[in-house]
C-alpha positions as CSV (number, residue, x, y, z in Angstrom):
1,X,0.1,0.1,0.1
2,X,1.7,3.1,-1.2
3,X,-0.4,5.4,1.0
4,X,-0.9,4.4,4.6
5,X,-4.5,3.3,5.9
6,X,-3.0,3.9,9.5
7,X,0.4,3.8,11.1
8,X,1.7,3.2,14.3
9,X,4.4,5.6,16.0
10,X,7.4,3.7,17.7
11,X,10.4,5.9,19.6
12,X,13.3,3.3,18.7
13,X,15.8,4.0,20.8
14,X,19.0,2.5,22.6
15,X,16.9,0.8,24.9
16,X,14.2,-0.2,22.2
17,X,16.0,-0.8,19.2
18,X,15.2,-2.1,15.5
19,X,15.2,-5.6,16.9
20,X,13.1,-5.3,19.3
21,X,10.6,-3.2,16.9
22,X,11.0,-6.1,14.5
23,X,9.3,-8.4,17.1
24,X,6.6,-5.8,17.5
25,X,5.6,-6.1,14.1
26,X,3.5,-9.2,14.3
27,X,1.7,-7.5,17.3
28,X,1.1,-4.1,14.8
29,X,-0.2,-6.2,12.1
30,X,-3.0,-8.0,14.6
31,X,-3.8,-4.5,15.9
32,X,-5.0,-3.6,12.1
33,X,-2.5,-0.9,11.0
34,X,-0.9,-0.6,7.8
35,X,2.3,1.0,8.4
36,X,5.2,1.4,11.0
37,X,6.0,4.7,11.7
38,X,9.4,4.9,13.2
39,X,11.3,7.9,14.5
40,X,14.6,9.0,13.2
41,X,16.9,6.1,12.0
42,X,19.9,7.6,11.1
43,X,23.2,8.1,13.3
44,X,22.3,10.8,16.1
45,X,24.3,11.8,19.0
46,X,25.5,9.2,21.3
47,X,23.0,7.7,23.9
48,X,20.3,10.1,22.2
49,X,16.9,9.2,23.1
50,X,15.1,10.8,20.6
51,X,17.2,10.5,17.4
52,X,16.1,14.2,16.4
53,X,20.3,15.5,17.0
54,X,21.5,13.5,13.8
55,X,25.1,13.6,13.7
56,X,25.6,11.5,10.3
57,X,22.8,11.3,8.1
58,X,24.5,8.8,5.8
59,X,24.4,5.4,8.0
60,X,22.0,3.7,10.4
61,X,22.2,4.7,14.1
62,X,24.7,1.9,15.5
63,X,23.1,2.5,19.1
64,X,19.6,1.6,17.3
65,X,20.6,-2.0,15.9
66,X,22.5,-0.5,12.5
67,X,22.0,-1.7,8.8
68,X,21.7,-5.1,10.3
69,X,18.8,-4.1,12.4
70,X,17.0,-2.2,10.0
71,X,17.3,-5.3,7.2
72,X,15.8,-7.4,10.1
73,X,12.9,-5.0,10.6
74,X,12.5,-4.6,7.1
75,X,11.9,-8.3,6.5
76,X,9.6,-8.5,9.5
77,X,7.4,-5.7,7.8
78,X,7.7,-7.7,4.5
79,X,6.6,-11.0,6.1
80,X,3.3,-9.4,7.9
81,X,2.8,-6.7,4.7
82,X,3.4,-3.6,6.4
83,X,4.9,-0.6,5.1
84,X,7.8,1.6,6.8
85,X,7.4,5.5,7.2
86,X,10.3,7.0,8.8
87,X,11.0,10.3,10.2
88,X,13.6,12.7,9.0
89,X,15.3,15.8,10.0
90,X,16.6,18.2,7.0
91,X,16.8,21.4,9.0
92,X,19.6,20.5,11.7
93,X,22.1,18.2,12.9
94,X,23.5,17.5,16.2
95,X,26.7,19.4,17.4
96,X,26.3,19.1,20.9
97,X,29.3,16.5,20.8
98,X,31.4,17.9,17.9
99,X,33.7,14.4,17.5
100,X,30.4,12.6,16.6
101,X,29.5,14.9,13.5
102,X,32.2,14.6,11.0
103,X,31.1,17.8,9.0
104,X,30.7,19.7,12.1
105,X,34.2,18.5,12.9
106,X,35.6,19.8,10.0
107,X,34.3,23.2,10.0
108,X,35.6,23.7,13.3
109,X,38.9,22.4,12.4
110,X,39.2,24.6,8.9
111,X,36.9,27.2,8.9
112,X,35.6,29.0,5.8
113,X,37.6,26.7,3.7
114,X,35.9,23.4,5.2
115,X,34.2,21.5,2.5
116,X,31.5,21.2,4.8
117,X,31.3,25.2,5.7
118,X,28.5,25.4,2.8
119,X,26.5,23.0,4.9
120,X,25.7,25.5,7.7
121,X,24.2,28.9,8.1
122,X,27.1,30.6,9.8
123,X,27.9,34.2,9.9
124,X,31.7,34.5,9.4
125,X,31.8,38.1,8.8
126,X,32.2,39.4,12.3
127,X,35.3,37.4,13.6
128,X,35.7,34.6,11.0
129,X,35.0,32.3,13.8
130,X,32.2,29.9,14.7
131,X,31.2,31.0,18.6
132,X,30.6,28.0,20.5
133,X,28.7,28.9,24.0
134,X,30.0,26.0,26.2
135,X,32.1,27.7,28.9
136,X,30.8,28.2,32.5
137,X,30.4,31.5,34.3
138,X,33.7,31.5,36.1
139,X,35.9,34.3,34.7
140,X,38.9,32.0,34.3
141,X,36.8,29.3,32.4
142,X,39.6,29.1,29.6
143,X,41.9,28.3,32.5
144,X,40.6,25.0,32.4
145,X,41.8,24.4,28.6
146,X,43.8,21.6,27.9
147,X,45.6,20.0,24.7
148,X,45.6,16.2,24.9
149,X,46.0,13.8,21.9
150,X,46.1,16.4,19.2
151,X,42.5,17.8,20.3
152,X,41.3,21.1,22.7
153,X,39.6,19.8,25.5
154,X,37.4,21.8,28.2
155,X,36.2,19.6,30.9
156,X,34.1,16.7,28.5
157,X,33.9,19.0,25.6
158,X,36.6,18.0,22.7
159,X,37.4,20.4,19.9
160,X,39.7,20.0,16.8
161,X,42.8,21.9,16.4
162,X,43.5,23.4,12.7
163,X,46.6,22.3,11.0
164,X,49.8,24.2,12.5
165,X,48.1,25.6,15.3
166,X,48.6,23.1,18.2
167,X,51.8,24.7,19.9
168,X,52.0,26.7,22.8
169,X,49.8,26.8,25.5
170,X,46.0,25.9,25.5
171,X,44.8,29.3,25.6
172,X,46.9,30.4,23.1
173,X,46.2,27.6,20.7
174,X,42.1,28.4,21.4
175,X,43.2,31.8,20.2
176,X,44.4,30.6,16.6
177,X,41.5,28.2,15.8
178,X,38.2,28.8,13.7
179,X,35.9,28.7,16.5
180,X,35.6,30.6,19.8
181,X,34.4,29.0,23.1
182,X,32.3,31.4,25.2
183,X,30.2,31.4,28.5
184,X,27.2,29.5,27.7
185,X,25.3,32.3,29.0
186,X,26.4,34.4,26.2
187,X,25.1,32.2,23.5
188,X,21.6,33.6,22.8
189,X,23.3,36.7,22.3
190,X,26.1,35.9,20.6
191,X,26.0,32.5,18.7
192,X,26.6,33.2,15.1
193,X,25.2,30.0,13.6
194,X,21.4,29.2,13.0
195,X,20.2,26.7,15.7
196,X,17.2,24.9,15.8
197,X,15.0,27.3,18.0
198,X,17.7,28.2,20.7
199,X,19.1,25.4,21.3
200,X,23.1,25.6,20.9
201,X,23.6,22.0,20.3
202,X,21.4,21.6,17.0
203,X,23.1,23.5,14.1
204,X,20.7,24.3,11.0
205,X,21.4,23.3,7.9
206,X,21.3,24.8,4.4
207,X,19.4,22.1,2.4
208,X,18.0,24.8,0.2
209,X,21.7,24.3,-1.4
210,X,21.1,21.0,-4.0
211,X,24.7,19.7,-2.8
212,X,23.7,19.8,0.8
213,X,20.2,18.1,0.1
214,X,22.1,15.5,-2.0
215,X,24.2,14.9,0.7
216,X,22.3,14.8,3.9
217,X,19.2,12.7,1.9
218,X,21.7,10.2,0.2
219,X,21.0,7.3,2.5
220,X,17.1,8.3,2.8
221,X,16.5,8.3,-0.6
222,X,18.3,5.2,-1.6
223,X,15.8,3.6,1.0
224,X,12.8,5.3,-0.9
225,X,14.1,3.8,-4.4
226,X,14.7,0.4,-3.1
227,X,11.6,-0.2,-1.4
228,X,13.2,0.0,2.3
229,X,10.7,2.8,2.9
230,X,7.1,3.5,1.8
231,X,6.7,6.9,3.1
232,X,8.7,10.0,5.1
233,X,7.7,12.2,7.9
234,X,9.4,15.8,7.1
235,X,10.4,17.2,10.8
236,X,9.8,21.0,11.2
237,X,9.8,22.2,7.5
238,X,9.4,25.6,9.1
239,X,12.7,26.2,9.9
240,X,14.0,25.9,5.9
241,X,14.8,28.7,3.8
242,X,12.5,27.1,0.7
243,X,9.8,24.7,2.3
244,X,7.9,24.6,-1.0
245,X,11.1,24.1,-3.0
246,X,12.5,21.5,-0.4
247,X,9.4,19.6,-1.0
248,X,9.5,19.8,-4.8
249,X,13.2,18.8,-4.6
250,X,12.0,15.5,-2.2
251,X,9.0,14.6,-4.6
252,X,11.4,14.7,-7.6
253,X,13.9,12.4,-6.0
254,X,11.4,9.8,-4.6
255,X,9.6,7.4,-6.5
256,X,6.0,8.3,-7.8
257,X,3.5,7.7,-4.9
258,X,5.8,8.0,-2.1
259,X,3.8,9.4,1.0
260,X,5.2,12.5,2.5
261,X,3.7,14.4,5.5
262,X,5.1,17.4,6.9
263,X,5.4,18.3,10.7
264,X,3.5,21.6,10.0
265,X,1.4,23.2,12.7
266,X,-1.7,25.1,11.3
267,X,-3.7,28.0,13.0
268,X,-7.4,27.6,13.1
269,X,-8.6,28.6,9.7
270,X,-5.1,28.4,7.9
271,X,-4.3,26.0,5.3
272,X,-1.1,24.3,4.1
273,X,0.2,25.9,1.1
274,X,-1.3,24.7,-2.1
275,X,1.9,24.2,-4.1
276,X,3.5,22.0,-1.3
277,X,4.5,18.6,-2.8
278,X,3.0,16.4,0.3
279,X,-0.1,14.6,1.6
280,X,-0.4,16.9,4.5
281,X,0.2,17.9,8.0
282,X,1.4,15.1,10.8
283,X,-2.1,16.0,12.0
284,X,-2.2,18.7,14.9
285,X,-5.0,20.6,13.1
286,X,-7.0,17.3,13.4
287,X,-6.1,17.1,17.1
288,X,-7.5,20.5,17.9
289,X,-10.8,19.9,16.5
290,X,-11.2,16.1,17.5
291,X,-10.4,17.0,21.3
292,X,-12.6,20.2,20.8
293,X,-15.6,18.4,20.3
294,X,-15.5,17.0,24.0
295,X,-15.1,20.3,25.6
296,X,-18.4,21.9,27.1
297,X,-17.8,25.8,25.8
298,X,-20.6,26.6,28.5
299,X,-17.9,26.4,31.0
300,X,-16.0,29.0,30.0
301,X,-17.0,31.9,32.1
302,X,-16.9,29.6,35.4
303,X,-13.2,28.5,34.6
304,X,-12.0,31.8,33.7
305,X,-13.6,33.3,37.0
306,X,-11.8,30.1,38.9
307,X,-8.6,31.0,37.2
308,X,-8.5,34.7,38.1
309,X,-9.4,33.5,41.7
310,X,-6.7,30.6,41.7
311,X,-3.8,32.8,40.4
312,X,-5.0,36.4,41.6
313,X,-4.9,37.6,37.8
314,X,-7.2,38.2,34.8
315,X,-5.7,35.9,32.3
316,X,-5.6,37.9,29.0
317,X,-4.6,35.3,26.4
318,X,-3.9,37.5,23.5
319,X,-1.7,40.0,25.9
320,X,0.4,37.1,27.2
321,X,0.7,35.2,24.2
322,X,2.1,38.2,22.5
323,X,4.6,39.1,25.7
324,X,5.9,35.8,25.7
325,X,6.5,35.8,21.9
326,X,8.2,38.9,22.1
327,X,10.3,37.9,25.3
328,X,11.6,35.1,23.2
329,X,12.3,37.2,20.0
330,X,14.4,39.7,22.4
331,X,15.8,36.8,24.4
332,X,16.6,33.6,23.6
333,X,16.3,34.4,19.6
334,X,18.3,37.6,20.1
335,X,21.1,36.5,17.9
336,X,18.8,35.9,15.2
337,X,17.1,39.0,15.7
338,X,20.5,40.5,15.7
339,X,21.2,39.0,11.8
340,X,18.4,40.3,10.5
341,X,19.3,43.7,12.0
342,X,22.3,43.5,9.6
343,X,20.2,42.8,6.6
344,X,18.2,46.0,6.9
345,X,20.7,49.2,7.6
346,X,18.4,51.4,5.7
347,X,15.2,51.0,7.7
348,X,16.4,53.1,10.5
349,X,19.8,54.7,11.6
350,X,19.6,53.2,15.1
351,X,19.7,49.5,14.9
352,X,17.7,48.8,18.1
353,X,14.8,50.7,16.6
354,X,15.0,48.3,13.9
355,X,15.1,45.4,16.3
356,X,12.4,46.4,18.1
357,X,10.2,47.0,15.0
358,X,11.2,43.3,14.0
359,X,10.3,42.2,17.5
360,X,7.1,43.8,17.6
361,X,6.1,42.0,14.0
362,X,7.3,38.6,15.4
363,X,5.4,39.1,18.5
364,X,2.1,39.9,16.5
365,X,2.3,36.8,14.3
366,X,-0.7,34.8,14.3
367,X,0.9,31.9,12.2
368,X,4.0,30.2,12.1
369,X,5.3,31.8,9.3
370,X,4.2,33.4,5.9
371,X,5.2,30.9,2.9
372,X,5.6,33.5,0.6
373,X,4.5,34.8,-1.5
374,X,0.8,33.3,-0.3
375,X,1.0,34.2,3.3
376,X,1.1,38.1,2.7
377,X,-2.1,38.4,4.4
378,X,-0.9,37.1,7.6
379,X,2.2,39.7,7.4
380,X,0.0,42.7,6.6
381,X,-1.8,41.8,9.6
382,X,1.0,41.4,12.1
383,X,2.3,44.6,10.4
384,X,-1.0,46.3,11.6
385,X,-1.2,44.6,14.8
386,X,2.3,46.0,15.5
387,X,1.7,49.5,14.6
388,X,-1.7,49.7,16.7
389,X,0.4,48.0,19.9
390,X,3.4,50.3,18.7
391,X,2.4,53.8,17.1
392,X,5.9,55.2,17.2
393,X,7.4,52.5,15.2
394,X,4.9,52.9,12.2
395,X,7.7,54.0,9.7
396,X,10.0,51.5,10.6
397,X,7.4,48.7,10.4
398,X,5.9,49.6,7.0
399,X,9.2,49.7,5.8
400,X,10.1,46.5,6.8
401,X,6.9,44.8,6.1
402,X,7.6,45.7,2.6
403,X,10.5,43.8,2.2
404,X,9.3,40.8,4.7
405,X,6.5,40.4,1.8
406,X,9.6,39.8,-1.2
407,X,10.2,36.1,-1.2
408,X,13.6,36.8,-2.9
409,X,14.7,39.2,0.0
410,X,17.2,37.6,2.4
411,X,15.8,39.7,5.3
412,X,12.3,37.9,4.2
413,X,14.0,34.5,4.3
414,X,15.5,34.8,7.5
415,X,12.2,36.2,9.0
416,X,10.3,33.2,8.0
417,X,12.8,31.0,9.4
418,X,12.9,32.8,12.6
419,X,8.8,33.3,13.2
420,X,8.3,29.9,13.6
421,X,10.9,29.6,16.5
422,X,9.3,32.5,18.1
423,X,5.7,31.2,18.0
424,X,6.8,27.7,19.4
425,X,9.1,28.8,22.0
426,X,6.8,31.8,22.9
427,X,3.3,30.4,22.8
428,X,3.7,26.2,23.2
429,X,7.0,26.4,25.6
430,X,6.4,29.3,27.5
431,X,2.5,30.7,27.4
432,X,0.9,27.2,27.5
433,X,2.6,27.2,31.0
434,X,1.7,30.1,32.3
435,X,-2.3,30.3,30.9
436,X,-3.8,27.6,33.2
437,X,-7.7,28.6,32.8
438,X,-8.2,24.8,31.2
439,X,-5.1,23.0,30.0
440,X,-7.0,20.5,28.1
441,X,-6.8,23.6,25.1
442,X,-2.9,24.1,25.9
443,X,-1.8,21.6,23.3
444,X,0.3,21.7,20.3
445,X,-1.6,23.5,17.6
446,X,-4.1,24.5,20.1
447,X,-5.7,27.6,20.9
448,X,-6.4,28.0,24.2
449,X,-8.8,31.0,23.9
450,X,-11.3,29.2,21.9
451,X,-13.5,27.1,24.0
452,X,-14.3,24.0,22.3
453,X,-15.2,22.9,18.7
454,X,-18.8,23.3,17.6
455,X,-19.9,20.0,15.8
456,X,-20.7,21.9,12.8
457,X,-17.4,23.5,12.5
458,X,-15.7,19.9,13.1
459,X,-17.8,18.6,10.1
460,X,-16.9,21.4,7.7
461,X,-13.2,20.9,8.8
462,X,-13.7,17.1,7.8
463,X,-15.4,17.7,4.7
464,X,-12.4,20.1,3.7
465,X,-10.1,17.6,4.6
466,X,-11.7,15.1,2.3
467,X,-11.7,17.2,-0.5
468,X,-8.1,18.8,-0.2
469,X,-6.0,16.2,1.8
470,X,-7.7,13.3,2.3
471,X,-4.2,11.3,2.9
472,X,-2.8,13.8,5.5
473,X,-2.1,12.5,8.9
474,X,-4.6,12.8,11.9
475,X,-3.1,12.3,15.7
476,X,-4.1,12.5,19.2
477,X,-0.8,12.0,20.8
478,X,2.6,12.5,19.5
479,X,6.3,12.8,21.0
480,X,5.5,16.7,21.1
481,X,2.2,16.9,22.7
482,X,2.1,18.5,26.0
483,X,-0.3,15.9,27.7
484,X,-1.5,12.4,25.8
485,X,-5.1,12.0,24.5
486,X,-6.4,10.5,27.3
487,X,-5.3,13.0,29.9
488,X,-6.8,15.4,28.0
489,X,-10.3,13.4,27.7
490,X,-10.2,13.4,31.3
491,X,-9.6,17.2,31.8
492,X,-12.6,17.7,29.1
493,X,-14.9,16.5,31.8
494,X,-13.9,19.5,34.2
495,X,-16.0,21.6,31.6
496,X,-19.0,19.7,32.6
497,X,-18.3,20.2,36.4
498,X,-17.1,23.6,36.6
499,X,-18.9,24.0,40.0
500,X,-17.7,20.8,41.5
501,X,-13.7,21.6,40.0
502,X,-14.0,25.0,41.6
503,X,-14.8,23.7,45.3
504,X,-12.1,20.8,45.1
505,X,-9.6,23.7,44.0
506,X,-10.3,25.7,46.9
507,X,-10.0,23.1,49.3
508,X,-6.7,21.8,47.7
509,X,-5.1,25.2,47.3
510,X,-5.8,25.7,51.0
511,X,-4.2,22.6,52.2
512,X,-1.2,22.9,50.0
513,X,-0.6,26.3,48.4
514,X,1.9,26.4,45.8
515,X,0.8,30.4,44.5
516,X,-0.5,30.8,40.9
517,X,1.3,27.5,39.9
518,X,-1.6,25.6,41.6
519,X,-4.2,25.7,39.3
520,X,-1.7,23.9,36.5
521,X,-0.7,21.3,39.6
522,X,-4.3,20.3,40.2
523,X,-5.4,19.7,36.8
524,X,-2.1,17.9,36.1
525,X,-3.0,15.7,39.1
526,X,-6.5,14.9,38.4
527,X,-5.7,14.4,34.9
528,X,-3.1,11.7,35.5
529,X,-4.3,10.1,38.7
530,X,-2.7,7.8,39.8
531,X,0.5,8.9,39.1
532,X,3.8,8.1,40.5
533,X,5.6,11.0,42.5
534,X,8.6,11.0,40.6
535,X,6.9,11.8,37.2
536,X,4.8,14.7,39.1
537,X,7.6,16.1,40.6
538,X,9.7,15.9,37.4
539,X,6.7,17.2,35.3
540,X,6.4,20.2,37.7
541,X,10.0,21.1,37.4
542,X,9.5,21.2,33.5
543,X,6.2,23.1,33.7
544,X,7.5,26.1,36.1
545,X,11.0,26.4,34.6
546,X,9.3,26.4,30.8
547,X,6.8,29.0,32.0
548,X,9.8,31.2,33.3
549,X,7.5,33.7,35.5
550,X,8.9,32.7,38.6
551,X,11.9,30.3,38.0
552,X,13.8,29.1,34.9
553,X,16.1,26.9,33.5
554,X,19.3,29.1,33.4
555,X,18.4,30.6,37.2
556,X,16.2,28.2,39.3
557,X,14.4,29.9,42.3
558,X,15.0,27.4,45.2
559,X,12.1,28.9,47.3
560,X,9.5,29.1,44.4
561,X,10.3,25.6,43.5
562,X,10.4,23.8,46.9
563,X,7.1,25.2,47.9
564,X,5.8,23.8,44.5
565,X,7.4,20.4,45.2
566,X,6.2,20.2,48.8
567,X,2.7,21.0,47.7
568,X,3.6,17.7,45.4
569,X,4.9,15.7,48.5
570,X,1.3,16.4,50.2
571,X,-0.3,14.3,47.7
572,X,1.9,11.3,48.6
573,X,2.4,11.6,52.1
574,X,-1.0,9.6,53.3
575,X,-2.7,12.4,54.5
576,X,-6.2,13.5,53.7
577,X,-5.4,15.7,50.5
578,X,-4.3,12.7,48.7
579,X,-8.0,10.8,49.5
580,X,-9.7,14.1,48.2
581,X,-7.8,14.3,45.0
582,X,-8.2,10.6,44.8
583,X,-12.0,10.6,45.0
584,X,-12.4,13.3,42.3
585,X,-10.2,11.5,40.1
586,X,-12.3,8.4,40.8
587,X,-15.6,10.6,39.9
588,X,-14.5,12.3,36.7
589,X,-12.5,8.9,35.3
590,X,-15.4,7.0,33.9
591,X,-16.8,10.2,31.9
592,X,-13.2,10.7,30.8
593,X,-13.0,7.1,29.5
594,X,-16.4,7.8,27.6
595,X,-14.5,10.8,26.0
596,X,-11.4,8.8,25.2
597,X,-13.2,6.2,23.3
598,X,-15.0,8.6,21.6
599,X,-12.3,11.0,20.3
600,X,-10.1,7.7,19.5
601,X,-12.8,6.2,17.4
602,X,-13.4,9.4,15.5
603,X,-9.9,9.9,15.1
604,X,-9.7,6.5,13.7
605,X,-12.7,6.7,11.1
606,X,-12.4,10.5,10.2
607,X,-10.8,11.5,6.7
608,X,-7.2,11.3,6.8
609,X,-4.5,8.8,7.7
610,X,-5.0,8.4,11.6
611,X,-1.8,7.3,13.6
612,X,-1.6,5.7,16.9
613,X,1.5,6.9,19.1
614,X,3.2,4.0,20.9
615,X,1.1,2.7,24.0
616,X,-2.0,4.5,23.5
617,X,-4.2,1.7,22.1
618,X,-4.8,1.5,26.1
619,X,-5.5,4.1,28.3
620,X,-2.1,6.3,28.7
621,X,-1.7,8.8,31.0
622,X,1.6,10.3,29.7
623,X,2.6,14.0,30.0
624,X,5.2,16.0,28.2
625,X,8.3,14.5,26.9
626,X,10.5,13.0,28.5
627,X,7.3,11.3,30.0
628,X,5.8,10.2,26.7
629,X,8.8,8.6,25.7
630,X,8.9,6.0,28.6
631,X,8.9,2.4,27.9
632,X,5.8,0.7,26.6
633,X,4.4,-2.8,28.1
634,X,3.6,-4.7,24.7
635,X,3.9,-7.8,25.9
636,X,0.5,-7.1,28.0
637,X,-0.8,-5.3,25.1
638,X,-0.4,-8.5,23.0
639,X,-1.7,-10.8,25.5
640,X,-5.1,-8.5,25.9
641,X,-5.6,-8.2,22.0
642,X,-5.5,-12.1,21.7
643,X,-8.2,-12.4,24.5
644,X,-10.0,-10.0,22.8
645,X,-9.7,-11.8,19.7
646,X,-11.1,-14.9,21.3
647,X,-14.2,-13.6,23.0
648,X,-15.3,-10.4,21.4
649,X,-17.6,-9.5,18.2
650,X,-20.1,-11.7,16.7
651,X,-22.7,-10.9,19.7
652,X,-20.0,-12.3,21.9
653,X,-18.6,-10.7,25.4
654,X,-17.9,-6.9,25.1
655,X,-15.5,-5.9,27.4
656,X,-16.6,-3.4,29.9
657,X,-15.3,0.1,30.1
658,X,-13.1,-0.1,33.0
659,X,-9.2,0.2,33.8
660,X,-8.5,-2.8,31.8
661,X,-8.6,-0.4,28.9
662,X,-9.9,-3.4,27.2
663,X,-12.7,-1.1,25.9
664,X,-10.0,1.2,24.0
665,X,-7.8,-1.7,22.5
666,X,-11.2,-2.9,20.9
667,X,-11.9,0.4,19.4
668,X,-8.2,0.9,18.3
669,X,-8.1,-2.8,16.8
670,X,-11.5,-3.1,14.9
671,X,-11.4,0.7,13.6
672,X,-7.9,-0.1,12.0
673,X,-9.1,-3.5,10.7
674,X,-12.0,-2.2,9.2
675,X,-10.2,0.7,7.5
676,X,-7.4,-1.7,6.3
677,X,-9.9,-4.6,5.0
678,X,-12.4,-2.3,3.3
679,X,-10.8,1.0,2.4
680,X,-13.6,1.3,0.0
681,X,-16.1,2.0,3.1
682,X,-14.1,5.1,3.9
683,X,-14.3,7.2,0.9
684,X,-16.9,10.1,1.4
685,X,-18.1,12.1,4.3
686,X,-21.8,12.9,5.4
687,X,-22.6,14.4,9.0
688,X,-25.5,12.4,10.5
689,X,-27.6,14.5,12.6
690,X,-29.4,13.1,15.8
691,X,-32.5,13.8,16.8
692,X,-34.0,14.5,20.5
693,X,-33.3,15.4,23.8
694,X,-29.6,14.0,23.7
695,X,-28.9,15.0,20.3
696,X,-26.3,17.9,21.5
697,X,-24.3,14.9,23.1
698,X,-23.9,12.4,20.0
699,X,-22.0,13.0,17.0
700,X,-22.2,10.6,13.8
701,X,-20.7,10.5,10.3
702,X,-20.9,8.3,7.4
703,X,-18.1,7.4,5.2
704,X,-19.9,5.8,2.8
705,X,-20.2,2.2,3.8
706,X,-19.1,3.0,7.6
707,X,-20.7,5.0,10.2
708,X,-19.1,6.4,13.7
709,X,-21.4,7.3,16.4
710,X,-20.1,8.5,19.7
711,X,-21.0,10.0,22.8
712,X,-19.8,13.4,23.7
713,X,-20.5,15.6,26.9
714,X,-21.3,12.8,29.1
715,X,-22.2,14.2,32.4
716,X,-24.9,16.4,30.5
717,X,-26.3,13.7,29.1
718,X,-26.9,11.8,32.3
719,X,-28.5,15.2,33.3
720,X,-31.0,15.4,30.5
721,X,-32.2,11.7,31.1
722,X,-29.7,9.9,28.6
723,X,-31.0,8.7,25.4
724,X,-34.5,8.3,25.9
725,X,-35.6,9.9,23.1
726,X,-32.9,10.6,20.7
727,X,-32.3,8.7,17.2
728,X,-30.4,8.4,14.3
729,X,-31.5,8.4,10.9
730,X,-29.4,5.1,9.1
731,X,-29.1,5.4,5.5
732,X,-30.5,2.3,3.7
733,X,-29.0,-1.3,4.1
734,X,-28.3,-3.6,7.1
735,X,-25.5,-2.3,9.5
736,X,-23.4,-4.3,12.0
737,X,-21.4,-3.0,14.9
738,X,-17.9,-4.4,14.2
739,X,-17.5,-3.4,18.1
740,X,-20.0,-5.3,19.5
741,X,-21.6,-7.4,16.9
742,X,-25.2,-6.0,17.0
743,X,-27.1,-5.6,13.7
744,X,-29.5,-2.6,12.8
745,X,-31.4,-1.9,10.0
746,X,-31.2,0.9,7.8
747,X,-33.6,3.1,5.9
748,X,-35.2,4.7,9.1
749,X,-34.3,6.2,12.5
750,X,-32.9,4.1,14.9
751,X,-32.7,4.9,18.8
752,X,-29.4,6.0,20.0
753,X,-29.9,3.8,23.1
754,X,-29.8,0.9,20.8
755,X,-27.1,1.9,18.9
756,X,-25.0,2.4,22.2
757,X,-26.6,0.0,24.2
758,X,-23.2,-1.9,25.1
759,X,-20.3,0.9,24.6
760,X,-20.5,4.5,24.1
761,X,-19.4,4.2,20.9
762,X,-20.4,2.4,17.6
763,X,-18.7,1.7,14.3
764,X,-21.6,0.4,11.7
765,X,-20.4,-1.3,8.6
766,X,-22.8,-1.7,6.1
767,X,-22.9,-5.6,5.3
768,X,-26.4,-5.7,3.3
769,X,-29.0,-4.0,1.4
């Protein structure tokens, strides 16, 4: 199958290598997916747990099993009729360990004359050296330099020595090199190579240069040409100089029909550029739409008031996200801001004014980048917003917008490469941790200011996806999501119980005060309970440092962090607080399970290629990475699937919706198998509106010969008395529920109570006329 019907994402790492993945293939085939979707496979930095810090794109990562491991995996996939989709990283490579990256090592050794110098986006003009922010804060850090085995060394770091420059004391040797070691704190202001976001250990590549493209894609192109690889997931196209040109080059150099998706976050209403040679995105737009269906918009005023009460301030999302984006542009990305200013000397005699105007435009951007020439409207809106915000900058802003609208202008290119980083770091990695009104909405690709998704809006989005990008990926969880799909599903229940939630938060905050962070802590606790103390402590440390308003990664504030950790400890000290939190989590968990089943079935059957992130075929309460890359118990999943296959379907036993998660595994496996075995049943999209008192609590759509029916807002359904008078009109034919085996006649309105008698979701397949 050149285009996947469904995928299963596996995080291949040193602790779960290619051989272990090969052993998993039989289970994936039984689950019903058609393609394994692998994290990056090429050589990454030593001990890398994620693979995005590629150091050599021309060989398979030896810690993940090397070429023999890949051959073994490919053989297993072929034996079971599965394809392979691999993640590739065209934007950057890992340089944290210079000896591990041959190209970077050569650049450090030979400088601008290196045969790899054109690979990297380095500004050699100022000093003729690469600025490497690795030293500690001590004023005599360079005194720790030493020359050993023909290398310059600083603590655990190793650097090459240029030919003919190795004599003398270590400091003098350092001063002769094509690189300059500086304190790490100066990196954000002084680094002169483009990075991935603000990560100094990831240096950006210039794949717009055909030589760089060929050199860094040689292996993956060979995999595609020889059938090792069936599809490609492109990481972070926003960082590329010319995403349209890159995707066109990838399309030319891969066999016809190669499935390509891009890790692209779209704002609400935004679409992929029409000229992009790809099937679609990796599905964060679908995630936003699906999860929003299960949020009750009526709770917005109550939860807004509670957040103001808990945090002591009236949160203003537009203002907060603007300030966070501006802080990122002028803070951790100020080196990029400086490089842009250098490209625009005519805008204003004062470079500070130019920097101010650029930062304001970046802070006002509502999307990740413009994708010129198609996205000029977003640029113009950002410029207008910048002028409203800072009228005194009207002249420089207008002059900059004129240049930024020209796709051939080097300033416009660099601005587009920077705007996505500002959005990602300012919104996803800062504002999302500060804005705590309702954290189920604080998700990659999400908009916390939009409280839920109306079913009509969802249906319209699905119809558009079916028309324009039917082979794009859909997802609910990934290695980048802030919370797993099941955590968000449980948190969605809070929108139906805002009064009960408010009383609980007031009680807990009195028992374990931790300031403004409290609202995030309590939502995290009830969304993941029972969660191990170590995991919750680790999450809180990351969350409060990412927020950066009271503590941070560079300068942790011990007193503030201690207060938060003490509040966490109260949840595990055996006292009354733990019991009260557990009781509330127990109260909402069954409703969360209903939401989980609903959103999973919708994602698996809506237009697009559904991905199942590793382990999420059962309940999964993971939080942001690295928590969502924890080992998965596949042995238990394999055994549970075998038991389901022996006992379910055909009117036999249907598993209860309980802690075993057998019901979710049933939904995932049966939906995936139906899509695999009956692709002709999923060729169109038609909403099916329910009728009756419970109509607002049902969502249904017809894919041609398959109908999805799910429960939404389950607490409210109980309040209106259930499905007692609610019906759903089924198209003509006889319909069999592949989850329960129940049969239903079509051509008439069928009681929803009958459709959902045994599970809160149904997947109907037309089996007769």
